[in-house]
Phi, psi and omega in degrees: 000150176253165182252132176236143182234128178289128172294125185285068187312310190277357186231351186286331183086192188248009180279116179301330179293319178296319177297316177301313183298321178295312184296313180291327176294318178298317178295319179296329177287348181096012176293142184274340189208142168250128185244133187245135170275171172209146160211138180271316180236143171240135182274157174280118184297342175292334179261317182256094187281350183250023180297144179245105169096306190234148180230187178293346179268359181266117184280139175222122172283140181294125193294320183289320176296316180298317181293330174298319177293314181297326179299328184277344185245003175233168183236329191236325191294137176292149177246114187233144170263136183221051028215173163267136178278089192297316185292348176270003181242156176286127190298311184295323179293319176299317178301318179294313180297316180297318178300320180295315177298320180298320179293310184295333181264359182073033177085030184258005184279138168233119188261104174270133183226159173201178188270344180082172185217356183251108180303329184298327179291318179298317180298315181295330181264003174075030180239162185271118180289329193278343178250017189297327180293313179291323186288329182296330179294317177291325178299315180298317179299317180295314182297316180297323177295317181293328182282344188240003181223145177294321175225153184227137166243118185217128176228101179246200180284325185240351185230137178223114178232130182241100174053057181217160181205169176268150179210121012277155173281157179289167174291314178275128183230091008265167171293136178299136178245117174256154180237143172260185182087191180138013181286343182233158177299323181299315180295317180297319178297318180298316179300315180296324182281328195235329194276153172273348179193166180231135177250091179282172177282194187273055178247159181287165180298320181294323178291328188261353184306317179302321178293318178299318181293327175296317177298315181297318180294320177296323178296314179299318180296333179270006179079021181255160176273114181302330182293347180272356179272113182291137176250129184232071182295143185247133178245130175277122182292136171287163181292338175242145180302140179217074185304322181295318178295317179301313184293319179297320178300310183293319181295321178298317180288328177296320178296331178277352176105010180294142180262344179226160162229132189248129180252129175250115182261006178287159179069024174260003180085014182285148179238355182226145180304324183295335176293319176299319182289325178297317178292322177299323177295316178298320179299314180297317181297324180292335184260017176303132182091344177261315179261161178281129179289130179268000000 
């Protein structure tokens, strides 16, 4: 297994030096991947009473711009989105931005995508919230075509490209596409049919095994090898170190075939980047023998 660390989006602040120190610190600790969340718009809870998780007061650095910066100050660590809300963005532009990050990072991009859950963001970005599930499938098809061909002719339900392409093309052809979500059978089936990997929530392997098996069965039905679908389970760090819990979580997922274990250090009350890194160091030390040493 490899180690992934969530970039503390909502707690890192706006100092580029602090962001640099966190990224270089994560790489220095031997983490294999930095994973970034995203939201473009946050609603005012006084107006949007059903918001889940984030508001207009929750800070989010824009992931593609941020990854361009991280590419220039790191050398080895993978840069992953976990996730980008793909249907609220223009597909061809995402393909172009992703290709650029892949080039600047030397082929280190992993593009995690999902359908999102907040209509207000779709409205603000001029996209349709209600067809996002169906549309993301066509988006993935378009992006993979753009990443692997000099020119593309594509005429789908939502996308029309006539003998045109992006330049430069990415180093990875295509860039790996991972998917988040999994609350519904439809999403799990989509992951099995289309995704290169799955980013589940913070549940144990035994709790999540039925969903994994649904993904594997969908992959087999689509003529794919289920073993090629990367699993990236995410663990929310407790406010106090718990090495036994960490190890049990990672070992359970390793037995299920996960290739990564992802640590989220947000919501632990930290106020400085080094606090996130100190906990990340403890996490890695607790998993000696479970994860691959970098």
